[in-house]
C-alpha positions, -999 to 999 in steps of 0.1 A, spaced: 112 244 409 119 274 391 92 299 375 97 286 342 90 248 353 65 261 373 46 275 340 57 248 321 39 221 348 6 243 344 5 242 311 10 205 309 -10 198 335 -45 222 332 -34 248 303 -29 220 270 -60 201 272 -82 239 268 -57 247 243 -84 252 210 -105 275 235 -79 293 247 -62 295 208 -103 306 200 -97 335 229 -62 349 217 -79 351 178 -105 371 190 -80 392 210 -64 398 176 -98 416 168 -100 437 197 -62 451 190 -72 454 153 -99 479 164 -84 495 188 -57 507 164 -79 512 135 -100 540 161 -66 557 163 -58 556 126 -94 568 115 -91 604 134 -61 615 114 -85 618 79 -113 627 102 -99 658 111 -83 664 77 -114 654 57 -144 664 77 -131 693 101 -104 711 71 -114 702 41 -157 700 54 -162 667 30 -194 661 35 -191 620 22 -170 612 49 -189 629 80 -211 599 76 -188 572 66 -158 576 94 -183 581 122 -198 550 115 -163 531 108 -155 543 143 -188 530 161 -183 500 141 -146 493 154 -158 501 188 -183 476 183 -158 449 173 -139 458 198 -165 454 227 -183 424 211 -145 402 209 -136 413 241 -169 400 255 -166 368 234 -129 364 249 -132 370 282 -163 341 280 -142 315 269 -116 323 294 -138 323 322 -150 288 312 -115 280 309 -105 294 341 -135 282 362 -124 244 347 -88 249 355 -97 258 392 -120 228 394 -96 205 380 -66 220 404 -94 216 433 -98 181 421 -65 167 421 -56 185 453 -87 171 475 -80 138 458 -45 136 471 -52 146 505 -83 120 504 -54 94 495 -24 108 517 -12 92 544 -29 102 577 3 114 590 2 141 565 -28 153 575 -21 150 614 10 170 610 -9 198 586 -36 227 602 -65 221 585 -69 260 580 -40 261 559 -54 238 539 -81 254 531 -64 282 522 -44 266 495 -77 252 484 -94 288 476 -71 319 482 -45 300 464 -60 281 436 -78 314 428 -44 331 423 -30 302 402 -62 300 381 -57 340 378 -23 331 364 -33 307 338 -62 321 322 -67 359 328 -31 364 322 -25 348 293 -57 367 280 -43 402 288 -9 392 280 -19 387 242 -42 409 239 -27 440 250 8 435 235 -13 431 200 -30 463 208 2 479 221 21 469 187 -8 480 169 -12 516 182 28 517 178 25 511 144 1 539 140 22 561 163 53 553 140 33 561 108 23 594 121 56 606 130 85 588 141 106 613 163 73 614 183 73 578 187 107 575 202 100 600 227 68 580 239 80 547 238 103 559 268 73 552 288 74 517 285 105 507 299 97 531 327 64 511 336 79 482 337 109 489 359 84 501 384 60 471 382 88 447 386 98 466 418 57 468 428 53 429 419 82 420 439 67 440 472 32 423 465 46 392 460 61 389 498 30 408 513 2 386 497 22 356 508 18 372 543 -19 377 540 -22 340 529 -4 328 560 -26 346 583 -59 340 562 -49 299 567 -45 308 603 -76 321 605 -90 292 587 -76 270 614 -88 295 644 -126 291 626 -124 254 629 -109 252 665 -136 276 674 -167 253 660 -153 223 675 -147 234 707 -178 258 711 -192 241 742 -157 245 760 -158 281 752 -193 289 771 -181 263 798 -152 283 808 -166 315 800 -138 323 773 -160 345 750 -142 380 754 -108 355 752 -115 342 719 -130 372 704 -99 393 711 -81 359 694 -107 367 665 -97 403 664 -62 400 662 -63 375 637 -86 400 616 -69 426 624 -34 410 611 -51 400 577 -66 438 575 -32 450 580 -16 424 554 -45 435 530 -41 473 535 -4 471 527 -12 449 491 -38 474 486 -21 504 488 14 487 469 -17 479 443 -26 520 437 12 527 447 14 520 407 -17 548 397 6 578 407 34 566 396 20 556 364 1 588 361 30 606 367 51 592 341 25 594 315 17 636 325 58 640 318 58 619 286 23 638 271 45 674 283 73 668 267 52 650 240 34 684 235 66 705 240 81 685 207 53 683 189 46 721 189 82 728 175 77 704 151 39 721 134 58 757 140 86 744 119 59 729 94 73 696 97 36 679 110 0 692 109 -23 693 137 -44 662 126 -11 637 123 -2 655 156 -43 644 171 -39 610 158 -5 603 173 -18 616 207 -51 596 209 -32 565 197 -8 574 232 -36 579 250 -49 542 239 -17 529 244 -17 542 278 -43 509 289 -25 483 274 12 496 287 -4 499 323 -23 463 320 9 447 310 33 465 336 8 452 361 7 418 350 38 413 366 18 414 403 -5 389 393 19 366 376 41 371 412 7 360 430 3 334 409 37 319 412 40 322 448 2 304 450 16 279 426 43 272 447 22 266 479 -1 243 458 13 219 436 35 204 467 -3 193 480 -8 175 450 24 159 442 27 148 476 32 110 473 23 86 503 53 73 525 33 34 525 53 13 505 39 -4 480 41 -29 449 27 -42 418 34 -75 429 13 -74 465 -14 -100 470 -49 -104 477 -49 -109 516 -65 -142 520 -78 -148 558 -85 -186 573 -79 -179 610 -69 -146 614 -44 -151 634 -22 -117 637 16 -114 650 38 -83 654 77 -93 649 99 -66 662 85 -40 656 96 -4 662 83 31 654 94 66 658 68 101 652 86 128 635 84 155 657 87 195 644 108 208 672 135 185 675 159 167 651 152 137 667 123 111 665 102 104 696 106 63 697 72 55 707 74 16 702 105 -3 709 111 -41 699 75 -51 702 68 -88 697 29 -94 699 2 -126 695 -29 -125 686 -53 -155 680 -78 -155 653 -111 -155 667 -100 -141 703 -101 -111 722 -72 -97 724 -65 -70 750 -40 -37 755 -36 -25 784 -10 5 794 -10 40 805 -16 67 782 14 72 760 26 41 765 21 29 724 -12 10 725 -27 33 696 -3 32 679 -2 -4 675 -37 1 667 -28 21 637 1 0 622 -19 -30 613 -46 -16 589 -11 4 575 -24 39 589 16 42 595 40 19 588 66 2 609 101 17 609 114 -14 613 102 -51 621 71 -70 601 37 -77 607 19 -109 598 -19 -119 592 -20 -161 588 18 -157 578 12 -131 550 28 -102 556 8 -68 558 36 -51 536 34 -77 506 -3 -73 508 -24 -48 486 -36 -21 511 -71 -26 500 -73 -60 504 -59 -55 539 -82 -26 550 -117 -44 537 -111 -66 560 -106 -47 595 -133 -27 611 -128 1 636 -144 15 663 -132 39 684 -141 59 713 -143 91 693 -168 81 672 -164 94 634 -195 105 616 -205 125 587 -227 156 583 -250 133 563 -283 113 573 -281 82 596 -287 57 569 -259 71 548 -237 72 579 -245 32 583 -239 27 547 -208 43 545 -194 10 558 -211 -8 520 -224 15 499 -239 -12 482 -258 -26 509 -300 -29 507 -319 -10 527 -328 -47 548 -292 -49 554 -288 -13 569 -318 -18 588 -302 -51 604 -271 -38 617 -291 -7 631 -308 -33 652 -283 -55 661 -262 -25 672 -297 -15 693 -294 18 672 -327 13 654 -341 20 694 -333 57 690 -339 51 654 -369 47 650 -384 76 674 -366 107 652 -390 123 626 -374 115 594 -355 80 614 -330 70 588 -330 102 571 -323 125 597 -293 149 592 -270 143 621 -249 175 618 -214 179 623 -198 149 635 -232 135 648 -235 170 671 -274 163 672 -264 130 687 -255 117 723 -224 100 725 -240 65 730 -265 74 703 -230 83 684 -211 49 693 -244 25 682 -244 41 647 -205 32 648 -211 0 661 -240 -8 636 -212 8 606 -187 -21 617 -213 -50 615 -229 -39 581 -187 -43 569 -189 -78 584 -145 -76 583 -125 -108 602 -107 -82 623 -123 -60 646 -99 -31 663 -116 -14 695 -107 16 711 -127 11 744 -161 22 729 -184 20 762 -160 47 780 -179 77 799 -214 62 793 -241 53 815 -249 15 829 -277 11 803 -263 26 772 -224 6 784 -247 -27 786 -267 -23 753 -231 -14 734 -214 -41 748 -241 -64 739 -238 -51 702 -195 -53 705 -203 -91 716 -224 -92 682 -194 -72 661 -169 -96 677 -179 -128 676 -159 -151 661 -133 -124 646 -101 -118 655 -107 -85 681 -78 -64 693 -91 -39 725 -75 -8 737 -86 -10 773 -99 19 795 -118 0 820 -106 -32 830 -146 -45 837 -149 -52 801 -118 -70 794 -112 -93 820 -126 -127 803 -101 -115 775 -81 -147 757 -51 -126 763 -38 -94 777 -10 -77 765 6 -45 792 22 -18 772 48 3 789 70 32 773 65 14 740 74 -21 753 57 -52 761 66 -58 797 36 -86 807 11 -107 790 -13 -132 804 -44 -136 814 -60 -118 839 -50 -147 867 -22 -144 854 -14 -106 851 -27 -100 891 5 -123 901 29 -113 875 26 -77 866 27 -50 891 12 -21 867 -17 -43 858 -26 -48 894 -25 -11 898 -48 -8 875 -74 -28 889 -69 -19 921 -79 13 912 -107 5 894 -122 -23 904 -115 -27 943 -122 8 944 
């Protein structure tokens, strides 16, 4: 995407809707530019009539005009900036909304493959630079260009010869700014990358704070943090130096131009080709022109930063789901709840290898409706991937999954997922109240339905002991709750959803006997007469499963009930001997 394409896209999606406000701000900038030019123009008659001819009338009139011009300039610029601030913040919000909406809608695969810290950096730092490009730059370009044109007009009116000498500064400033802009764009990109890395590090630190304490790695993490901050500081220092580098360049060029002008003007005054009042008016106009020239020159830097940020933000907004959908997809109609995986193949993309890592290789499974089917296998065998394929968190590379002979790939995703509940050993909770975490399954649920779900999951036992009960804030991912308490909330949420299909990533691992017993009872209620698929970590919890599949290296190597597998599967028997007999 070229720079022009980016600017067109930003105008179409974010700027066009604010066109009336922007035009009003630009109209006010005309008044700003006109006022600045009039100030320079009035200096000539002021010097001639007041100081040279000692006109008593104009000694009052001209100062009044000058004060009025400054007041109009200040007020017009203030209102224009207020308008553009409003536009800027609206654009910022709209860009961030589009980013967040697309991230929420995005495939889980995209989220898994990205650093959350970089997303945060994109959402904050990059959007700020993009917004500056849309709003601030537009106003400044128009305002400063008009001001410069007005002042150049005054300068040429006073003396065209001097004006030709003065405008040499403009292309010189543009050349200098272009060079600086390229350097700043490069350094800015590096700084944003490190800012993203820092955000990722902070997320990891908060997530693993207990781990840091247990392993006594405080000093190690402090050193890591310092490295991040040192790199950001260094990039910020380099960018600031590049910015301030513009100052001596511009000041030197201005000094040279003024020196040449004074020399040349002196010659003209001596030869009576120009009088002193013309020169002072011309000089005032040129000095006033210095600010818009410098501003226009440095705007190249802001434009470069905005374009670079747009190249990072727009791809996130444009990210499309890889899950195939069709307008002809049908609603899922579950009668029995039978699930079948037919010749399923799946591979994960790996960033460090051009070849895909095969996770599932020609998998065939049958899960009877209203029954419990368990998946057993070593870590990395493909069990979790199967769980992710059924609700279409991922799509299979080959093969088909059907529910009651309805292909899930020809079913509306919303209809599919509203019939599935998932309870994991890694419970996912929000930094919100207990009530809202349970109600996440059904936002229209009544308080009575929420309380009933909590009772059936045995969550009400600990909730009622809390000071704020159901209004208790549980912290980030339920940090204020125990593992068993979090599991019970997760089950309560699943109960409230009333799904026909239940996916369980063994929810009783690492729990004490009493808590496990309560959760098993809650799970029994949750899964009664439901199609249930369990990833088994503890064989003791699945011995009574209706069917058990043994998965090894992405393939089904055995299936049957417990007794059958004890005789036919060495892998299963090995699991049993290690867990049960010991």
